[in-house]
N, C-alpha and C positions, 0 to 999 in steps of 0.2 A: 431681584430674582436670583442673582449669583449667591447671595447670602443664604437663601432658602435651599438652593441646590446643594451647596457645600454642607449645610447642616444635615440634610437628609442623607447624603452620601456617607458622611462620617458616621452617622448613627447606624446605618445599615452595615458598613464595613467593619467598624471597630466596636460599636455598642458603647463607646465612651463619650458621655456628655457630662460636663461639669455642672455643679449646682445641685439643688435638691432632687431627690428621686422618690420613687414609690415602690410598694410591694408588687404592684402590677408590672412595673418596669423590670423588676428582678425576674418575675415569672416569664415575661416575654423573652428576656435574655436567655433564660434557662432553656426554653423551648427552641430558640434559635440555635443555641449551642448544641443541644441534643440532635437537631436536624443536621447540623454541620458535621458532627462526629459520625453519625450513622451514614451520611452520604459519603464522607471521606473513607470510612471503612469499606463500604460497598464498592467505591471506585478502586480502592487498593486491591480488594479481592478479585474483582472482575478483570482489572488490568494484569494482576499477577497471574491469574489462570490463563488469560489470553497469551501472555508471553511464554508461559510454561508449555501450552499446547503448540505454539508455533515452533518451539525448539524440540519438544518431545516427539511430535508427529510430523516433523519436516520430511519432505519428499525424499531427501537423501537417505533418511533412516528407514523409510517405509515406501519404497518405490511402487509397491503394489497395494492397491486399496483393499482393505479388509472390512467386511460387513460388521457393523457395530450393533450389538444386541441391547435392547432396552433394559433399564434398571429401575424397577418400581420404587425402591426405597430412595434412590437418588432423586427421582422426579418428585416424590412426596416431600423430601427435604427442601429442595429449592422452591417448592410452592408454599410450604408451611412457614418457613423462616421469614421470607419477605412479607407474608401476610401478617405475621406477628409484629414485625417491625412497623408496617404501615398502620396497624391498629394502635400500636403504642404511640406513634406520632399523632394519630387522631385524638387519642385519649388525652395525651399531654397538652395538645393545643386546645382541646375543648375545655379542659379544666381552667386554663388561662382565660379563655373567652367567657366562661361562666362567671369568673371572678370580675370581669369587666362589667357584667350586667347585673350583678348581685349588689345592689346599693344598700349600705348599712342604714338601719332605721334612724340613727342619730345624725345623719348627714346634714350639713348646712347647705341650704339651697341658694344658688346664685343664678339669676336669669341672664342669659347672654344674647345680645342682639348683634348680628353680623350685617354689615352694609358696605357698599363700595365707598371707602376702603378703610374701615376701622372696626374695632370691637368695642362694645359697651357692656359693662357688667353692673347689674342692679342687685343689691342685697336685700335681705328680708326686711330691713328697717327703712327702705326707700333710698338709701345712698346709692349713687351712681358714679362709676369711674370708667376710665379707659385702660386701666391696668387691673389685673386680677389679684387682689390681696386676700390671702387665706392664712389661717392659723396652722401651725405645725401639728402633726399627729391628729388632725381632725378631718373626718370624711367630708368632702365637698361634692355636692351634686349639681351638675350644670344642666339647665334647661335652655336649649339653644334654638333660636329661630333666625331666619333671614328675611329682610324686608325687600330684597331685590333679586339677586341671582344666587346660584349655588356657591357656597363657600365650604371650607373644610378647616375645622378647628384642630390644630396640630401643635402638640408640645413634645418635641423630640426627647427631652430628658425624662418625661413620664411615659414614653412609648404610647402616647394617647393621640388618636386621630379619629375624628368623627365628622361626617359630612353634615352640613347645615343647609337644608333644602327649603325654598320658599313654600309656604302653605302647609308646612308640617313642623312638628317640634321634635328635635333630636335630644338625646340624653347621654350623658357621660359622667363619670365620677372618678375621683382620685383621692388619695390621702398622702400628702407630702410628709416624708419622714425626716427632713432636716431643714434648717433655716437657710434661706438664700434666695436667689433670683434665677429665673430661666426664661428662655424666649418662647413666645407664641407666634406661630406663622399661620397664614392661610395656604393650604396645600392644594387648593383647586383654583385653576386660573379663572379669575373673575373680572378681567378687564385690564385696561391700560396701566392702572396704578396698582395692580395685584402685588407687586414686590414691595410696596410701601405699607401693606396691611400687616403691620407688626405690632406686637404688644409684649407684655411680660407677666409672668406669675411671680408675685412677691410673697414669699413665705415668711411669716413672722412668728415669734413665740407667742404663747397664748396671752400673756399680759400685754405685750406690745400690740397685738391685734385688737384686744378689748379697748385699749387706750385709743388706738387709731379709729375704731368704730365710733367711740363716744366723742372724741375731740374733733373729728372731721365731718361730723354730720352737717349737711348743707343748711344754711340759714334760709328759712322760708321766704320766698320772693314771688308773690303771686303774678306780678307783671312779667318777670323773667320766665316763669313756668308757662304762662299763657303764650308768650312769644315762641318759646322753644317747642311747644306743642304744635303751633301753627307751622313752624319751619320743618318740624319732623313730618307733619302730615303732607307737606309738599316736597319732602325729600331734599330740602336745602342742605341739611347737615350731612347728607350722604356724600357730597363733594366738597362743600366748604367747611373747613374745620373752624372751631371756635377757640382752639388752643394755640394757634400759631404754627402748627405742624405743616410740613410741606406736602402739597398735592399738585402733581403736574397738570391736572385738569381744571383746577379752580383755585383762585386766591383765597387765603385765609380771611375770615371775617373779624379776627381779633384786631382791635384798634382801627377798624376800617373808617370810622367817622373822622373827618378832617385829616385823613392820611393823604400824603402826596401820592398821586396816582398818575401813571403814564398810560394813556389809552390811544387807540387808533380810531380816528374820526375822519370819515371821508377820505381815506387813504393817507392821512397825515397823522403824525404823532403829536398829541397834546398832553401837557402836564398841568395838573391842577389839584386842589384839595377836594377830596370827596365830601360834598355837603349833602344835605337832606334831599335836595332836588336830584342830585346824581344818583343817590341810592334808590330813589323811587323809579327813576328812568331805567336804571340797570336791571331792576326787577321786572318792570312792565315790558321793556324792550331790550333784552340782554344782548342782542346782536348789533345794536346801534353803535355802542362804544365798547370795544373789546379791550380789556386790560392787556397790555403788550405781553406777548409770550404765551397767551392762552388761546385755545381753539374755540370756535363758536359752537359749543356742545350743549349750552343751557337752553331749555325751553321756558317760555314765559308761563308762570302759573295763572292760567286764565280764570280759574275759579277762586282765586284769592280776592276777597272783598276789600274795599278801600279801608274798612275798619280794621280788618286783620293786617293789612299792609301797614297801617299806622302803628299798630302794636309792635310789629317787627322792626320798623324804623326806629322807634323809641328805644327798643332793646339794643339795636346795633350801635346807637349813640353811646351806650354804657359799657360795651364790651371792650375792655382795655386789656 
């Protein structure tokens, strides 16, 4: 959480974020700079006039009040000028907003799935990753959905923030103009592990990106695909990672089979190797033996058939 707060505050205060950027980021920065300049000038003008009037019309100089007559041109001036400034702010901001929604026809589409507490990115060729890989100088269109609660896709370096709401599809796009890496955050509090919902945008040059797409294509594995589909349907991967990454709410499933496990059983700590019987028991009755350090937050998937459970167990045996 502290990392997210610092990143957001530094972006708002300085506008300086290292790594790749976008034309939209430059437009947002220009609008922000324009608003700051106008606000600063107005503050200086109003403060200066206030101090001038305090001195010029002090009681010691004008002990007797004098009736002040209206000045039509002065009233027109202080009405027209602020109106022009406000409309200029609106127009400048609207042009930047229109740029955010005007997706180029040649944009590469990436589907983004948000869940507690990670991001998944699926490419047009079926490749799926937990970090967003994109080519430089290529428009990228993000179609985003959430499978549980409201999240917010936030890339400070790109000045890009879009809420991801369950039951609807959100859209955002960007075009990175330099090679490098930058952080992705969730900017909407989404639960206990909200601060761990981090990822990265990795911007590669065109040749490197093409090589990455071709060489890293997943090897077809029908059994693994079937198991992952079952686990996704029951939201197992929403808490349990398969990559070994830390989640304070649920242990990682990477290397779970035959792993030395410390559980709490009948108020006592018991250490043993997680075998097939334990995996079945932990899924069917997750509260019976809690892994030490984790709260009893998991519900048993009552509608998971014995056949589906067997597919999942066989897959977990192979997750190294």
